[in-house]
C-alpha atoms as a printed R data frame, in Angstrom:
    type eleno elety resid chain resno       x       y       z
1   ATOM     1    CA   MET     A     1  11.588 -45.586 -39.578
2   ATOM     2    CA   THR     A     2   8.854 -47.374 -41.499
3   ATOM     3    CA   ALA     A     3   6.810 -45.307 -44.007
4   ATOM     4    CA   PHE     A     4   3.391 -46.196 -45.348
5   ATOM     5    CA   PRO     A     5   2.985 -43.961 -48.439
6   ATOM     6    CA   GLN     A     6  -0.763 -43.814 -48.910
7   ATOM     7    CA   PRO     A     7  -1.665 -40.159 -49.567
8   ATOM     8    CA   PRO     A     8  -3.204 -38.001 -48.356
9   ATOM     9    CA   ALA     A     9  -2.653 -39.363 -44.870
10  ATOM    10    CA   ASN     A    10   0.713 -41.038 -44.276
11  ATOM    11    CA   ARG     A    11   1.941 -42.788 -41.182
12  ATOM    12    CA   PHE     A    12   5.539 -42.961 -39.970
13  ATOM    13    CA   ALA     A    13   6.674 -45.060 -37.075
14  ATOM    14    CA   ARG     A    14   9.850 -44.613 -35.081
15  ATOM    15    CA   TYR     A    15  11.134 -47.081 -32.523
16  ATOM    16    CA   GLY     A    16  13.475 -46.043 -29.730
17  ATOM    17    CA   ALA     A    17  13.961 -43.985 -26.623
18  ATOM    18    CA   LEU     A    18  14.484 -40.503 -28.172
19  ATOM    19    CA   TRP     A    19  10.817 -39.511 -28.102
20  ATOM    20    CA   GLY     A    20  11.079 -38.542 -24.461
21  ATOM    21    CA   THR     A    21  12.879 -35.369 -25.462
22  ATOM    22    CA   LEU     A    22  10.015 -34.116 -27.658
23  ATOM    23    CA   ALA     A    23   7.417 -31.560 -26.497
24  ATOM    24    CA   THR     A    24   4.151 -33.408 -26.008
25  ATOM    25    CA   ARG     A    25   0.871 -33.323 -24.094
26  ATOM    26    CA   LEU     A    26  -0.036 -36.109 -21.771
27  ATOM    27    CA   ALA     A    27  -2.904 -38.100 -23.231
28  ATOM    28    CA   PRO     A    28  -6.294 -37.920 -21.561
29  ATOM    29    CA   PRO     A    29  -7.422 -41.095 -19.704
30  ATOM    30    CA   GLU     A    30  -9.801 -42.209 -22.486
31  ATOM    31    CA   LEU     A    31  -6.888 -42.127 -24.976
32  ATOM    32    CA   HIS     A    32  -4.818 -44.322 -22.668
33  ATOM    33    CA   GLN     A    33  -7.433 -46.988 -23.129
34  ATOM    34    CA   PHE     A    34  -7.010 -46.921 -26.893
35  ATOM    35    CA   GLN     A    35  -4.731 -49.643 -28.132
36  ATOM    36    CA   GLY     A    36  -3.437 -49.464 -31.634
37  ATOM    37    CA   LEU     A    37  -3.104 -52.881 -33.233
38  ATOM    38    CA   GLN     A    38  -1.121 -53.829 -36.239
39  ATOM    39    CA   PRO     A    39  -0.181 -57.182 -37.685
40  ATOM    40    CA   ASP     A    40   3.542 -58.146 -37.744
41  ATOM    41    CA   TYR     A    41   4.059 -59.991 -41.041
42  ATOM    42    CA   ARG     A    42   6.683 -62.649 -41.726
43  ATOM    43    CA   SER     A    43   9.324 -61.139 -43.926
44  ATOM    44    CA   SER     A    44  13.115 -61.590 -43.962
45  ATOM    45    CA   ARG     A    45  12.957 -63.224 -40.509
46  ATOM    46    CA   GLN     A    46  15.294 -60.554 -39.121
47  ATOM    47    CA   TYR     A    47  12.625 -59.587 -36.512
48  ATOM    48    CA   VAL     A    48  13.683 -55.922 -36.587
49  ATOM    49    CA   SER     A    49  10.384 -54.535 -35.230
50  ATOM    50    CA   VAL     A    50  10.175 -57.059 -32.431
51  ATOM    51    CA   GLY     A    51  13.897 -56.699 -31.663
52  ATOM    52    CA   ASN     A    52  13.539 -52.915 -31.408
53  ATOM    53    CA   ILE     A    53  10.577 -52.987 -28.985
54  ATOM    54    CA   VAL     A    54  12.201 -55.693 -26.838
55  ATOM    55    CA   GLY     A    55  15.189 -53.331 -26.396
56  ATOM    56    CA   ASP     A    56  13.059 -50.238 -25.880
57  ATOM    57    CA   PRO     A    57   9.221 -50.320 -26.063
58  ATOM    58    CA   HIS     A    58   8.833 -46.533 -26.667
59  ATOM    59    CA   VAL     A    59   7.326 -45.749 -30.098
60  ATOM    60    CA   SER     A    60   6.108 -42.653 -31.908
61  ATOM    61    CA   VAL     A    61   3.649 -42.707 -34.789
62  ATOM    62    CA   PHE     A    62   2.971 -39.743 -37.081
63  ATOM    63    CA   PHE     A    63  -0.306 -39.386 -38.974
64  ATOM    64    CA   ILE     A    64   0.138 -36.762 -41.762
65  ATOM    65    CA   ASP     A    65  -2.607 -35.212 -43.823
66  ATOM    66    CA   TYR     A    66  -0.680 -33.462 -46.538
67  ATOM    67    CA   PRO     A    67  -3.509 -31.539 -48.287
68  ATOM    68    CA   ALA     A    68  -4.714 -30.145 -44.968
69  ATOM    69    CA   ARG     A    69  -1.093 -29.653 -43.735
70  ATOM    70    CA   SER     A    70  -1.778 -31.292 -40.406
71  ATOM    71    CA   ARG     A    71   0.162 -33.849 -38.416
72  ATOM    72    CA   LEU     A    72  -0.754 -35.856 -35.289
73  ATOM    73    CA   LYS     A    73   2.021 -37.426 -33.253
74  ATOM    74    CA   LEU     A    74   1.131 -40.270 -30.900
75  ATOM    75    CA   LEU     A    75   3.676 -41.491 -28.330
76  ATOM    76    CA   GLY     A    76   3.392 -44.704 -26.447
77  ATOM    77    CA   ARG     A    77   4.699 -48.132 -25.695
78  ATOM    78    CA   MET     A    78   4.492 -51.164 -27.906
79  ATOM    79    CA   ARG     A    79   4.588 -54.826 -27.176
80  ATOM    80    CA   SER     A    80   4.159 -57.952 -29.256
81  ATOM    81    CA   ALA     A    81   1.591 -60.679 -28.719
82  ATOM    82    CA   MET     A    82   1.443 -64.065 -30.347
83  ATOM    83    CA   LEU     A    83  -1.718 -64.678 -32.374
84  ATOM    84    CA   LYS     A    84  -2.833 -67.499 -30.073
85  ATOM    85    CA   GLU     A    85  -2.917 -64.942 -27.170
86  ATOM    86    CA   SER     A    86  -4.661 -62.264 -29.170
87  ATOM    87    CA   GLY     A    87  -8.073 -63.875 -29.754
88  ATOM    88    CA   GLU     A    88 -10.640 -61.550 -31.278
89  ATOM    89    CA   ALA     A    89  -8.115 -58.707 -31.682
90  ATOM    90    CA   ALA     A    90  -6.252 -60.708 -34.292
91  ATOM    91    CA   LYS     A    91  -9.457 -61.144 -36.427
92  ATOM    92    CA   ARG     A    92  -9.912 -57.343 -36.468
93  ATOM    93    CA   VAL     A    93  -6.590 -56.493 -38.016
94  ATOM    94    CA   ILE     A    94  -5.705 -59.448 -40.290
95  ATOM    95    CA   ASP     A    95  -6.571 -58.802 -43.927
96  ATOM    96    CA   ALA     A    96  -7.495 -62.117 -45.566
97  ATOM    97    CA   CYS     A    97  -6.967 -60.623 -49.031
98  ATOM    98    CA   TYR     A    98  -3.279 -59.849 -48.262
99  ATOM    99    CA   GLY     A    99  -1.230 -63.014 -48.783
100 ATOM   100    CA   ALA     A   100   1.545 -62.416 -46.249
101 ATOM   101    CA   LYS     A   101   1.623 -64.551 -43.118
102 ATOM   102    CA   VAL     A   102   0.967 -62.774 -39.825
103 ATOM   103    CA   GLU     A   103   3.284 -64.024 -37.100
104 ATOM   104    CA   ARG     A   104   2.121 -61.859 -34.210
105 ATOM   105    CA   LEU     A   105   0.374 -58.627 -33.326
106 ATOM   106    CA   LEU     A   106   2.007 -55.387 -32.316
107 ATOM   107    CA   LEU     A   107  -0.008 -53.555 -29.688
108 ATOM   108    CA   SER     A   108   0.559 -49.849 -28.931
109 ATOM   109    CA   GLU     A   109  -0.811 -48.024 -25.883
110 ATOM   110    CA   VAL     A   110  -0.890 -44.259 -26.334
111 ATOM   111    CA   GLU     A   111   0.638 -42.244 -23.527
112 ATOM   112    CA   ALA     A   112   0.937 -38.820 -25.063
113 ATOM   113    CA   PHE     A   113   0.021 -36.846 -28.211
114 ATOM   114    CA   ASP     A   114   0.748 -33.589 -29.969
115 ATOM   115    CA   TRP     A   115  -0.567 -31.739 -33.051
116 ATOM   116    CA   ASN     A   116   2.565 -30.537 -34.821
117 ATOM   117    CA   CYS     A   117   3.079 -27.186 -36.482
118 ATOM   118    CA   PRO     A   118   2.117 -27.167 -40.193
119 ATOM   119    CA   GLN     A   119   4.883 -24.763 -41.199
120 ATOM   120    CA   TYR     A   120   7.131 -27.339 -42.911
121 ATOM   121    CA   ILE     A   121   4.427 -29.698 -44.247
122 ATOM   122    CA   THR     A   122   4.421 -29.400 -47.986
123 ATOM   123    CA   PRO     A   123   0.922 -30.024 -49.443
124 ATOM   124    CA   ARG     A   124   0.801 -33.240 -51.480
125 ATOM   125    CA   TYR     A   125  -2.153 -34.649 -53.359
126 ATOM   126    CA   ALA     A   126  -3.149 -38.049 -54.656
127 ATOM   127    CA   MET     A   127  -3.772 -38.410 -58.417
128 ATOM   128    CA   ASP     A   128  -7.529 -38.896 -57.937
129 ATOM   129    CA   GLU     A   129  -7.563 -35.499 -56.116
130 ATOM   130    CA   ILE     A   130  -5.787 -33.554 -58.855
131 ATOM   131    CA   GLN     A   131  -7.117 -35.419 -61.918
132 ATOM   132    CA   PRO     A   132 -10.346 -33.326 -62.135
133 ATOM   133    CA   MET     A   133  -8.444 -30.009 -61.944
134 ATOM   134    CA   PRO     A   134  -6.925 -29.927 -65.477
135 ATOM   135    CA   SER     A   135 -10.227 -31.054 -67.049
136 ATOM   136    CA   ALA     A   136 -12.027 -28.126 -65.570
137 ATOM   137    CA   LEU     A   137  -9.349 -25.829 -66.956
138 ATOM   138    CA   ARG     A   138  -9.499 -27.454 -70.430
139 ATOM   139    CA   LEU     A   139 -13.279 -26.979 -70.409
140 ATOM   140    CA   ARG     A   140 -12.873 -23.269 -69.563
141 ATOM   141    CA   VAL     A   141 -10.241 -22.784 -72.279
142 ATOM   142    CA   SER     A   142 -12.591 -24.388 -74.829
143 ATOM   143    CA   GLU     A   143 -15.374 -22.054 -73.760
144 ATOM   144    CA   LEU     A   144 -13.100 -18.985 -74.088
145 ATOM   145    CA   GLU     A   145 -11.773 -20.146 -77.497
146 ATOM   146    CA   ALA     A   146 -15.426 -20.582 -78.701
147 ATOM   147    CA   ALA     A   147 -16.295 -17.098 -77.463
148 ATOM   148    CA   LEU     A   148 -13.188 -15.656 -79.102
149 ATOM   149    CA   GLY     A   149 -14.101 -17.434 -82.334
150 ATOM   150    CA   ARG     A   150 -17.583 -15.915 -82.253
151 ATOM   151    CA   PHE     A   151 -16.072 -12.477 -81.541
152 ATOM   152    CA   GLY     A   152 -13.648 -12.898 -84.462
153 ATOM   153    CA   ALA     A   153 -16.379 -14.002 -86.861
154 ATOM   154    CA   GLY     A   154 -18.565 -11.031 -85.801
155 ATOM   155    CA   ALA     A   155 -15.664  -8.605 -86.415
156 ATOM   156    CA   ALA     A   156 -14.953 -10.089 -89.876
157 ATOM   157    CA   ALA     A   157 -18.618  -9.763 -90.885
158 ATOM   158    CA   ALA     A   158 -18.736  -6.119 -89.832
159 ATOM   159    CA   ALA     A   159 -15.708  -5.270 -91.964
């Protein structure tokens, strides 16, 4: 399983034949035409991703929105394509700012999807989402302390 920890929406991919046992909905025809593309970067030259899909092209990808507690599961088949064969598609997914060398593209065709139950999705938030929360509380505490100070000063003057 490969994880891409970029909150709030994370994506997990699983390669292998086990997805056929999961409860899913068949994807509508327009979703069958969607092809997910992702670059396959040169790394340790073990070719694990390509080796997995050569053995079994079934893949499942989970998109998780932790704050909203929602999860979309896409099921399909993946194949690899050399960059020379990919043409314009390669230009759409290669990030020139990222220094790693792209060896090929991985193309996924969606066959089924399912929105999973949110029961066991623990809400998680990115720092930029929670950073403003304490500052609002600090401001409110300051306002209350100032009001309390004015109240205390008024009580002392009356005595």
